[in-house]
C-alpha positions as CSV (number, residue, x, y, z in Angstrom):
1,X,87.0,84.8,78.6
2,X,90.5,84.9,77.4
3,X,93.4,83.3,79.3
4,X,94.9,86.7,79.9
5,X,91.6,88.0,81.4
6,X,91.5,85.0,83.8
7,X,95.1,85.4,84.9
8,X,94.6,89.1,85.4
9,X,91.4,88.6,87.4
10,X,93.2,86.2,89.8
11,X,95.9,88.8,90.6
12,X,95.2,90.9,93.7
13,X,95.2,94.7,93.3
14,X,98.6,96.3,94.1
15,X,98.6,98.6,97.1
16,X,100.1,102.0,97.2
17,X,103.4,102.0,99.2
18,X,103.6,105.0,101.5
19,X,106.8,107.1,101.2
20,X,108.6,108.7,104.1
21,X,107.9,111.0,105.9
22,X,104.3,109.8,105.8
23,X,103.0,109.9,109.4
24,X,101.6,106.3,109.2
25,X,105.2,105.0,108.9
26,X,105.9,106.5,112.4
27,X,102.9,104.9,114.1
28,X,103.2,101.7,116.2
29,X,101.0,99.1,114.7
30,X,98.4,97.3,116.8
31,X,98.4,93.5,117.3
32,X,96.5,91.3,114.9
33,X,93.5,89.8,116.7
34,X,91.3,86.8,115.7
35,X,88.6,89.3,114.6
36,X,91.1,90.6,111.9
37,X,91.2,87.2,110.1
38,X,89.1,88.3,107.1
39,X,91.1,91.5,106.7
40,X,94.4,89.7,107.0
41,X,93.2,87.0,104.4
42,X,92.4,89.9,102.0
43,X,95.6,91.9,102.8
44,X,98.3,89.2,102.6
45,X,97.9,88.4,98.8
46,X,97.8,92.1,98.0
47,X,100.8,92.8,100.1
48,X,102.8,89.9,98.5
49,X,101.8,91.1,95.0
50,X,102.8,94.6,95.9
51,X,106.1,93.5,97.3
52,X,107.0,91.3,94.3
53,X,106.0,94.1,91.9
54,X,108.0,96.8,93.7
55,X,110.3,94.7,93.7
56,X,111.3,94.0,97.3
57,X,112.0,91.3,99.8
58,X,109.8,92.5,102.6
59,X,106.8,94.7,103.3
60,X,105.1,95.6,106.5
61,X,101.4,96.5,106.7
62,X,102.1,100.1,107.9
63,X,104.0,100.7,104.6
64,X,100.6,100.2,102.8
65,X,98.7,102.3,105.4
66,X,97.4,99.5,107.5
67,X,98.2,99.7,111.2
68,X,98.4,96.0,111.9
69,X,101.4,94.0,113.1
70,X,101.7,92.1,109.9
71,X,104.6,91.6,107.6
72,X,105.4,89.5,104.5
73,X,108.9,88.5,103.4
74,X,110.4,86.5,100.6
75,X,114.1,86.4,99.9
76,X,113.4,84.4,96.8
77,X,116.4,82.2,97.3
78,X,117.3,80.3,94.2
79,X,114.7,82.3,92.3
80,X,111.8,80.4,93.9
81,X,109.1,82.2,95.7
82,X,108.8,81.1,99.4
83,X,106.7,83.8,101.1
84,X,106.7,84.1,104.9
85,X,103.7,85.7,106.5
86,X,104.3,87.0,110.1
87,X,101.5,88.1,112.4
88,X,102.5,89.8,115.6
89,X,106.2,89.1,115.2
90,X,108.7,90.0,118.0
91,X,112.4,89.5,118.3
92,X,112.9,87.2,121.4
93,X,116.6,86.7,121.1
94,X,119.4,88.6,119.3
95,X,123.0,87.8,118.9
96,X,125.5,90.1,120.7
97,X,127.5,90.0,117.4
98,X,126.6,92.8,115.0
99,X,127.5,93.7,111.5
100,X,127.0,96.6,109.2
101,X,125.2,95.9,105.9
102,X,123.6,98.2,103.3
103,X,119.8,98.5,103.6
104,X,117.2,100.1,101.5
105,X,113.4,100.4,101.9
106,X,110.4,100.5,99.6
107,X,109.2,103.5,101.7
108,X,112.5,105.4,101.0
109,X,113.0,104.6,97.3
110,X,116.5,104.8,96.0
111,X,118.0,105.6,99.4
112,X,120.6,103.2,100.9
113,X,122.9,103.2,103.9
114,X,124.9,100.8,106.0
115,X,123.0,99.8,109.2
116,X,124.5,97.9,112.1
117,X,122.2,95.1,113.3
118,X,122.6,91.8,115.2
119,X,123.8,89.0,112.9
120,X,121.3,86.5,114.2
121,X,117.8,86.7,115.7
122,X,115.0,84.4,116.9
123,X,111.6,85.7,116.1
124,X,108.3,84.5,117.6
125,X,105.2,85.1,115.5
126,X,101.8,83.6,114.5
127,X,101.1,82.2,111.0
128,X,97.9,83.0,109.2
129,X,96.2,80.0,111.0
130,X,97.0,81.6,114.3
131,X,99.7,79.0,115.2
132,X,102.6,80.4,117.3
133,X,105.9,79.7,115.6
134,X,109.5,80.7,116.1
135,X,112.2,81.2,113.4
136,X,115.9,81.4,114.1
137,X,117.6,83.4,111.4
138,X,121.0,84.8,110.4
139,X,122.3,86.7,107.4
140,X,119.9,88.4,105.1
141,X,116.8,86.8,106.6
142,X,117.7,88.0,110.1
143,X,118.3,91.5,108.7
144,X,115.0,91.5,106.8
145,X,113.1,90.3,109.9
146,X,114.5,93.1,112.0
147,X,113.8,95.7,109.3
148,X,110.2,94.7,109.0
149,X,109.6,94.4,112.7
150,X,111.0,97.9,113.0
151,X,108.3,99.1,110.6
152,X,105.7,97.6,112.9
153,X,107.1,99.8,115.7
154,X,107.2,103.0,113.6
155,X,111.0,102.8,113.1
156,X,112.7,103.3,109.7
157,X,116.2,102.1,108.8
158,X,117.4,105.7,108.8
159,X,116.6,105.9,112.5
160,X,119.7,103.6,113.1
161,X,122.0,106.2,111.5
162,X,123.5,109.4,112.8
163,X,121.3,112.4,112.8
164,X,123.5,114.0,110.1
165,X,123.3,110.9,107.8
166,X,119.5,110.5,108.4
167,X,118.9,114.2,107.5
168,X,121.0,113.9,104.4
169,X,119.0,110.9,103.2
170,X,115.6,112.4,104.0
171,X,116.5,115.7,102.2
172,X,117.7,113.7,99.2
173,X,114.4,111.7,99.2
174,X,112.3,114.8,99.5
175,X,114.1,116.4,96.6
176,X,113.7,113.2,94.4
177,X,110.0,113.1,95.3
178,X,109.5,116.7,94.2
179,X,111.1,115.7,90.9
180,X,114.3,117.7,91.4
């Protein structure tokens, strides 16, 4: 077997990313249970590969049609991959200080808007081993955590915008998806 065949065989299959307004993106995901361990073990490498290939810095299970409270993130600081896998994440603290920052989303390709979010958050989650953890984050990591947790609750970044701005983005996305 050639070296290329070996490296290709080791790569998980890429998952299709759902595009808004797909109804699965508006459905609240259910908690990951211990009985989901095998599914999660299969899903995480595929989600990471899909996120990296997109390319993106975060991906939630509902974006690939899986209704589990699971998200993967990797800001790839300094160009190094440092994936973070979050099961059942929840924001337990958020700063009162907020800031606007441009956001985009793999489920709304080529659409961007300034979204106001808390500057810092603390998130409680479980890792793949089931250990409860907390992460305190600010800056881009805080924003990414909030964005992905929103996905688990059926919320898209455009839901944080005015109705007018949200409708403009959704119409533009629909037009692009039709090829116009």
